[in-house]
N, C-alpha and C positions, 0 to 999 in steps of 0.2 A: 559349396565353397565360394564360388564367384559371387553369389548373392550376398553372403556374409561379408565378403571383402568390400563390396559396394556399400553396404550399410555402415560398416566401420569407417569407410572413407567419408561417408555423408555426415558422420558425427562431427567432422570438422566444421561443417556449416552451422551446427548447433553451437559449438564452442565459439566460433566467430560471432554468432548472433549475441551470445551472452556477454562477450568482451566488449562489444559495441553498444550494448544496451544503455549503460550510463552516459555514453558520449554522443552517439548518433542513433537515436531511436528508430528513425525511418529506415536506415540501412539495416539495422538490427532486425527489424520486423520483416524486411524483404528476405533476408537470409533464413529467418525462421520459417517463413512461408515456403521457400524452396525446399528446406529440409523436410517439412511436413508432407509436401507433395511427393517427394521422392520416397520417403519411408512408407507412406500410404500405398504407393505403387507396389511395394514388396510385401504388403500385408493384406490378407483378405479381411473384409469388414466383419466384425463380430459385435453384434448388438449387446449392450449392457444388459445383464440378466439380474444383477443385484438391484432389488427394488429401491433400496435406499440411495444407491448411486444414481439410479434412474431419476429419482426425485430431484437430486442435485442438478441434473442436466436439464430437466423440464422447467424448473423454476426460472432460470435466466432467460429461457426462450419465451416464457409467458410474459416476463417483465418487458423484454424487448418488443414483443408483440403489442403490448399496451402503449408503448411509446410510439410505435408505428400508427396505431389506430388513433392516437391523439392528434395526428396531423389533420384529421377530418375537421376538428373544431379549433385548431390553432390559427391565428392570424399571420404570425411571422413564419411562414413556411420555409423560407430560406434558412433562417436560424435553426428551425426544427430539423431540416435535412442535415445540416452540419453537426447537430447534436447526435443524430442517428449514426452518422459516420464515426463520430468519436466513440460511441458505444458499440460499434459493430462487432468487436471481439466477444461481447456478451452473447451473441448468437452464433458466431462462427466457431469459437472454441468449444462450446458445449456440443455442437453438432459433430465435431471431430471426436470428442470424448465418447459420444454416443455410439459410434461405430468403430473407432480406432483408438482404443486405450493404449497408453504407453506401457512399456515393460519396466520391470524393476531395474534392469541395467540402464535404461534411459533415465530413470529417476535418479539413480546414483550419479550418473554422469552430469545430469543437470545440476544437482546440488553442489557437486565438487567444483565445477567451473563457474557456477553462480558465485560461490565464495570468492574465487580468485578474481572475478571481474570487478567486484566491489572493493577488494583489497587494492587492486590497481587504481580504481577511482579514488579511494581514500589517499593513497600515496600521491597521486597527481594533485589533488586538492591541497594537501599539506605543503607540497613543494611550491605550488602556485601562491598559497597564502603567505608562505615564508618569503617568497620573492617580493610580494606586495608590501609586506611589513618592512623589509630591508629598504625598499625604495621610498615608501611613504611614512614609515614609522608609526603606523596606526595598528594597534593590537587588535582592533575589531576586524582586521583582515582574516582572523582565525575563527570568526563566529558568524552564525546564522547565514543570511543570504550572501554575505561576502565570502564565506567559506564554501557554502554549497551552491556554486554557480552552475553546476551541471543540471540541476533540477530544483524544484521548490523544496525547502528544507524538510517539510513534513513527509513528502514522498521519498526523499533520500533516507530519512530516518526509518521509514517503513522498510525500505529495501535492506538497510543495514541490520535491522532487527531480524529479518529472515535469514540473512547471511550468518549471524551469530547462532541462530537456532539450528542451521544446517551444520555449523561447526560442532555444536554440542551433540547433534545426532551422530556425526562421524566419530566423535570421541566415545560416545556411549557404545557404538557398534564396533569400535576399534577398526574402522574401515579406512583404507588408503593411508598414506604416510601422515596425513593431517591427524587422523584419529589415533594412530599408534605412536606418534611422536609428541610427547608432552611439551617440549620446547617450542615446536612449530605451532601447535594448537594454542598455547599460551600467548605467543606473540601475535597471532591472528586475533585472538579474543581481545587483547589489549588494544590493538590498533582499531578494531571495529567499534569497541565500546567507547573509547576516547573520541572517535570521529562522530559517534552518535551525540555525545555531549556538545561537541563543537558546533554541530549542525543546529543545536539550540531550538528545536521545535518543542515547545513546552508539552503539548498533549502527546505528540509523537514519542518523545523521550520517556515520559512517564509511563505510557502504555507499553512501549518497547521493553524497558527495563523490567517492568512488572511481569510481562509474559516470559521473558528469558529466565527470570528468577523462578517463576512457576514451573517452567520446563525442567530446570535443574533440580528443583525440589521433587518433582515426580520421578525423575531418573534416580535420585538419591533414595527416595522412599522404596522403590522397587529394587534397590541395591544393584542398579545397572551402572552406577558411576560412583567413584570415590568422593570424599569430601573436598578434594583439592579444587575441582572446577567451580563448585558453588562459592567456596571461600575466595578463590582467586577472582571470580567475577565481581563479588562484593568489594574486593580490594580495588579493582579497576574503577568501579563506580565511585568509591570514596576518593580515590586519587583524582578523578575528574572533577568532582564537586569541590574538594578542598584546595587542590593545586591550580586548577584551570579556571575557577570562577573569577569573574571581574566584578568590581563594585557596581557597575551599571548593567549587569547581565539582565536578560529578559526574565529570568526566573526570579531574581530578587525584586524586580519591579512588580511582578505579579504577586509575590508573597507579601510585599509591603502594602499593596492595595487591599488584599484580602484581610490581612491582620489588622490594618488600621481602620478599615471600614469606610475609607474615603472613596468617593465616587469617581475621582479622577479630575483632570483638568479639562474644562470646557474649551474647545478650540473655537477659533473665529468662524470656521465654516459650518458651525452647527448652533442654531439658536435654541434648541430644545433638548438635544441629546448629547451627553458627554461621550467621549471616545476613549475611555480607559479600557484596558484589555477585557475585563469581565463584562462591563456594561455594554461594550461594543457587540460582543457575541450575543448577549441576552436580547439586545435590540434587534439584531438580525433574526434571532429565533422567533421573537414575538411578531415581527413583521411577516415572516413566512407563515406562522400559525394563523394570522388574520386572513391571509389569502386562501389557505387550504380549508379553513373553517367555512368560508363562504362559497367554496368551489369543491364539493365532495368528489367530483369526477375529474378534478384538475383543470388547469387553464390551457393545457396543450403544451407539447414539448417545446414549441417555439416562442411562447409568450411568458415564460417564467420570469425572466429578468425585467420585462416591461411592466408586469404586474407588481413586482417587488419595488421597482423604482417609484411607482405611484404611491405606495405605502410610505416609503422613505420620505418622499416629499410632503406627504400629509403630516407626518410627525416631526418634520423639520430637520431630518438628518441629511443635509445637503451633500456631505462628503460621500455617504453611501450611495446616494442617487447619482453623483457624478462618476464614481468609480464603477457603479453597477455591480455592487457586491452580490454574490450568491449567498444563500443562508448559512454557509459553512456547516451544514449538516445534511448528509445525503438522504436521510430518512424524510426530513422536511422538504428537501428539494424534490424528491420523487413524488411526495404527496401533492406538492404544489403543481407539478407537471402533469401527472396522470391519476391523481386522486388517492384516496385512502387505500384502495385495493392494491395499488402499486407499492405503497409503503409496507403493507402486510406481506406481500410477496418478497420484498427485499429482506424483511425480518426473517421470513422462512428460509431464504437462501443462506444467510449466515448461521442461523440456529440449526438448520438441517445439516449443513456442512460440519458444524461443530459436533453434533450428536453422532453423525456418521464416522467422523474421525476418532471419537472416543471409543466407539464400538470396534473400530479397526486397530485401536491402540496406536494411533498414528499422531504423535504429539506435534510434529511440524505442520501437518495438515490442520489440526485443531488450532495451532498457532496462527496459520494463515487466516482462518475464519475469524478468530478473535482479533487479530491485528487489523484487518480491513474493517470489520464490524465496529470495533471500538473507535477507530479513527474516523469512521463515518459519522460519529456523534459530533465531531469537531471540524470536519472538512467534508466538502461535497466531492468525495473521492472518485465518483464515476462521472464527473463532469469534465475531467481532463484525461487525455489519452494515457498518461503515465499511470494513473490509478486503475483504469480499466485493464490495461495490459498487465500490470503487476498481478492483479487478481486472476485474470484469465490464463496467463501463461503458467503461473505457479500451479493453478488448478489442473491445467493440462498435464503437467509432468508429475504431480503428486498423486493424482487419482490414477492408479496403475491397474493393469490387468494381470493379476497374480497367476493366471493360468497360461500366460504367454512365456515363452522362453526364447532367447536369442541363440 
């Protein structure tokens, strides 16, 4: 009884960690570490016996090991060590999962308070944007990085996507007052969906809305949900696009470029390469491919940006060289750093997690794999702590030990 009371009390550390995650990630991480240390103390280590789950744990460990080994042939060791620190969760979290899997109760607690943490974040951002709009009269206060000033818009959109998927899961299971009360679930779905649109991450929003629709269609197909939620979500999407779109939105600029076939406007800081949205990304991809093609074992974790900058200067893309752009593609970034083997392992991580989730009939876990994997095509998601922690922490609480009970 005393032990259970202590564990229940420690749940407040997890709740606090989740609420601080959008605002103060370092304090949030500290609380999470304390929570894990305390809960591990009350649970005996149990090695994962499911070979598919074991595969999921080993792959990130191998990936991180390759990054460590690449320090041997990297020149910029200082940058390499900083990069290893950023990716540390890729080895720490899988080791925890290997011996101390979470329980179903912890997973439900995690998803419930994760939702409310980002509901609070959305409310804060809306109030902040409204205040800026009143003072400056600029409607752009509600869009993109002026709206999403807590973190980069792409990562915030990814976080909101998972929040919506958790809401849908609670509705499907009719769990807690969120899932059993249509008014509350509808209000949360509207707020989160509209906030995703205002965040205006083109790839993030497209991937997020697609995955959410897919989740709802799966629930509908297996008759685990009524037609209301899918229809309502489509309504929220249409409301966002029709009512909230502006004439100079990032989406309309991209659509205009693609449909017109124009290459974009050449800026003064580039003599050979235009900097329109599509051509900018393609140039980054081609530059990364040039480096990885000539370095099958990678250039080392610390030398990625230096080698890419050399290519940017060779092709005349001075803006990219000055800003030191990464490839905006995690698969290419990994291949440049640690070679083709690293990219293959990364593919296995996302693909293996997706297959495992399907076998477990775990749609949110499959959504996590798809969300990070698809966004990795357009962002170097594991090069910033936000991306690494989002994947690692969600993996920690979604991969549960179904034989444990609280």
